[in-house]
N, C-alpha and C positions, 0 to 999 in steps of 0.2 A: 215397965220399960224404963231404962235409964236414959236420961237426957244427954245429948252430945255436949261436950264442953264448949263454951263460947270462946271464939277466937277473935281477938281484936286485930283489924287490918289497918294499913295506912289509908288515910284519907287522900283524896286527890290533891288537896292543897299541900299536905305533908310530902307527897311524892314529888310535886313540882318544886318544892323548896330544896329537897335533897338533890334533884337534878341541877337546880340552879347553883347550889354550892359546889357540886362536882365540876360544873362548867367553869366557875370562877377559879377553882384550884387548877384546872387544866390550863386556863388562860394565863395564870401566874407562873406555872411550871414550864410551859412550852418554850418561852423565850430562853429560860435558863438552860434547858436541854439543848436547844439550838446553838446557844453560845458555847456550851461544853463541846458539842460536836465540831464546831468551827475551830475551837481552840486545839482540838486533837488533829484536825486536818492541817491547821497552820503549823503545828509542831512537826507533822510528817513532811510538809513542804520544806520546812527548814532543814530537816534531816536529808531530804533529797539533794538540795543544793550543796549541803555540806559534803555529801559523798562525791559530788562532781569536783569539788575543790580538792579533795584527797586524790582523786583520779588525775587531775591536772598536775598536781605536785609530784605524784609518782611517775607520771609521764616525763616531767621535767628532770627528775632524778635519773631516769633511764636514758633519755636522749639528749640531755643537756640544754633543752629549751622547751618552752610550753608548746602544746599543739596549736595548729592554726585555728582561728575562730570560725573558719568556713567561708567567710566573705572577706575580700581584701580590697584595698584602695591603691590605685597607682596615680601618683601626681605626675602630670606631664601635659603635653599638648596633643590631643585634648585629654582632659581629666576623665578617668573612667573607673568603673568598678569591675571586679571579677569574682567569680564563684569558684571555690576549690572543689575538686571532684570528691573529696572526702571531708565529711563534716567533723566538728569537734566531738560530737557524740559517738561517731564510729571509732574515732581514735581513742576514746576513753573506755571502750568496751572491755579490753583486757584488764583494766584496773578497777572494774566494778563487778568482778566475778562473771564476766560474759565473754571470756576468751573463746569458747567454742563457737559462739555466734560471730565473733570477729573473724575467726578463721574461715567462715563460709564466704566471705567477700573476696571477689576477684577485683583488685583495684585497677586493673587495666580497662575496666568497663564501668559505666555509670551505674549508680545504685539501683536504678529502675529497670535495668536489663535483666530479663528472665528467661530468655530462650537459650543462650549459650551458657550462661552462668547461673548460679543460685542467688545472685544479688537481690533480686526483687523479693524472693521468699524470705531472705534474711531481714531485709528492710521492712517487711510487714510484721515483724515481731513487735509485740507490745511490751515495752520496758517500763514497769511501774515507777522506778526512780526518776524517769524523765517526765512524769506527769504530776501536776499539782492536784491533790484530791479536792481542792476547793473549786476547781474549774468544772462547772456543770453546764457550760454553754457551748463548748466546742463539739461539733458533729464529727462522727467518724469519717475517715478518709474514704472517698468514693471507690478507691482502688485497694483499700485495705492496708495501706502503709501505716506504720506506727507513728504516733504524734509526739510532740514535745512542747512543754510549757515554759522553757527556760531559754535565755538568749545570751550567748557569749558576746561580750562587748568587743566589736571589731575596731571601732574608731569613734570619735566624737567630732562633730562639725558645727557646734554651737558657737556663735559669736559671743565673746565675753560681754558681760553686762556693762562693763566700762565703756563699751563701744569701740575699743581698740583691739586690733588683732594681735596675735602673737608675733607677727612680723613687723608690727609697729604701725601699720596702716589703719585707717578707720574702717569699721564694719559698715558696709553700705546700707544695711537694713536695720541697723540698731542692734543693741545687745540682746542676747537671750533667744534669738531666732536663728534658723538655719540659713547659711549663705547659699543662694541658688545658682551662683555664677560658676562654681566649680573650683574656686581657689581653696576652699575648705580650711578653716582655721584650725591649725594644729593636727592635720591628718597626714597620712603617708601610706606607703604600700604595705599591705597586710599588717595593719595595726602598728605602724611605726611608733605611734604614741599610745598604743594600747598594750595590754599584757601579752596577748597570744602571739605565737610565732617568735617570741623573743626569749632571752635568758632572764632568769630571775634577777640577776645583777643589773639588768637594764632598767629596772623599775626604780629610778633614782628618787622619785618622790616618796618612796617607802611603800612596802606591801600593804601596810594598814591604811594607806591613803589612796588605794587604787582598786576600783571595782573590776572584777574579772567576769562574773556572770550575774545576770539579774533576771527576775521573772518576766516572762512575756506570754501570759496565758490568754487564750481566747482568740488567737490569730486565725484569720480565715485562710483557706487553702489556696485561694487565688487572689493575687494582688492586681487590681484593675489599673491603678495609676502608680507608676514608678516601681522600682525593684524587680522588673521583669528582665530576665536574662536568657538569651538564646545559647545554643551549644557553643557558638564561637567565643563566648565570654568565659567559658569554663577554663580556668587556668590549668595548663598542662594537657587539656583535652580529656575526653572520656567517651569512647565509643559506646553506643547503646542508648543514647539519648533519643527517645522516640516520643512523638506527639501523643501516642496512645497512653503512655505512662505519665504524662505531665498533667498539671493541674488544669482542669477545665477542658482537657483534650487538646491543649495547645502546647506551645514550646515555652512554657513559663516555669519558673522555679516554684517550689512549694515550701514556704518558710515555716510551716507548722509540722513538717515531717522531720523526725530526728536524723534521718540519713541524709537529708538535703543540706548542702553547704550553706544555703541561704538562711539557716537557723541562726547563724551569726549575723549581727547587724550593728549599725552605727546608732549612736544616740544623737538625734537631730532636733527633737521637738516637733510640734505640730504645724508650725507656721513657715511659709515661704514669704519672700518679699512681696509677691504679688497678691498675697492673701490678706484678708482682714483679721485673721487670727494672730494673736500676739502671744508673747512669752508669759503673760499673766495667767495662762491656762496651766502653767507648770509643765513638768516633764513626765512625772510618774502618774499613771492612771488618768491621763488627760482624755477628755471627751468620753468618759466612762458611761454617761447616761444620755439618752436611753441606750439599751442594748443594741448594738449595731451602729451607734454614733448618731449625732444630730445631723440635720441636712447640710449644715455648713462644713462638717468634717466627718463624713461617714467612714466606717472602718475599712471599707474597700479602697480608700485612698491612702497612699503611702504616707506613713508617719502620723496617721490619725488613729487614736485609740491604741489597740494592741498591734497595729500594723507596723512592725519593725520598731516598736518603742517599748520602754519599760511599762509593764501592765500586769495587774493581778486581780483576782476576784476576792481578795481580802479587803477588809475595810480599812481605809486610811493610808495605804502604802503598799510596799512589796518587799520581798526578801532580796538581798543582794549578797553575793559572795565576794569578799575582799581577797586580794592577792595573798594575804597571809594565812588564808584558810578559814578565817572567822566569817560568821554570817550575821548580818545586821538587817533589821527591819527598818527601812528608810521611809520616812513620812512623805506623802505626796505633796506636802506643803514645803518641802525643803527648797532652799534657794536654788534658782536655776544655775547660777555660776558655781555653786558647790558641786552640783552634779557634773558640770563640765570638767572641773578640776579632778573629781574622783575618777572620771573615765579616761583621763590623760595621765599616763604613768610618769611623764617627764616634763611637765609644764613649769615646775618650780613654784607653783602657787601655793599659798597657805590655805589649807582646807578648813572651812569653818565647821560649826557643829552640825551633825547630821544623825 
């Protein structure tokens, strides 16, 4: 009888060493893979906001002025805000190869109306260019409406860091924070000092010095404090506004739905005069940690975190579309006054590095 050939096997120690080596290699490679994926997502996000810029300029070339931001300001007594029945994103649809979807809307009715018109069904469409692929924290809309991670800048109401308002008076709360009284430094009706709703020639500071759209990912569907508007504040009216279709089953706007005019917002910072929060938190990605915000400034509060403020899930800052169509990644450490000047198309201020 012939003997079976002897086979040498791995010892237990050798097997453990091999497993340990593989584990070390995975630990070394995984961060690189994650960084590569985030770089790809960030590039896609940049492309998304670039497409919105092209749409805005094509709209301006067609109609002679930029579309509305969706939200407007009216200076008067009393000072008030208004929401337009049609958002910037609805207006941009024909210019991003979504003309058939645009034609489904009946603009005599609110976007959420679905009994008489097909508005609600159209507004429930998911539009990939309106979503940042890095946003992994936003939950789906409870009623199925499409969401948006970008914010047309409607106005800016930050006090200058010099402590002196554009009108020459002193900012009552110090520089870099929002004025709570309603005089609003440098604001006017429907972006009188912003890009939208105006002609390109009205941007006297220069299109390369004016922000048009900025990221605002992670918004909650219901704002608990501030930014809540009833049907009466919809500029021009819009039949079909029903509590059943509103956020939380109430009569509130939904700033994370692309069809909602409240997707357009002002840049105000996180602090009110009565708050202990100050401008040192910055404007971009403020109160980002923990998810949902700290107890002192939870994201359910207006102007905290992504609630109507520039915010992204990228590390270190967010993308911004300038009025000239270029896209810049702006650091979250940028000077507060620089952001204020960038959001005001006609303040005459010299914009610093950003």
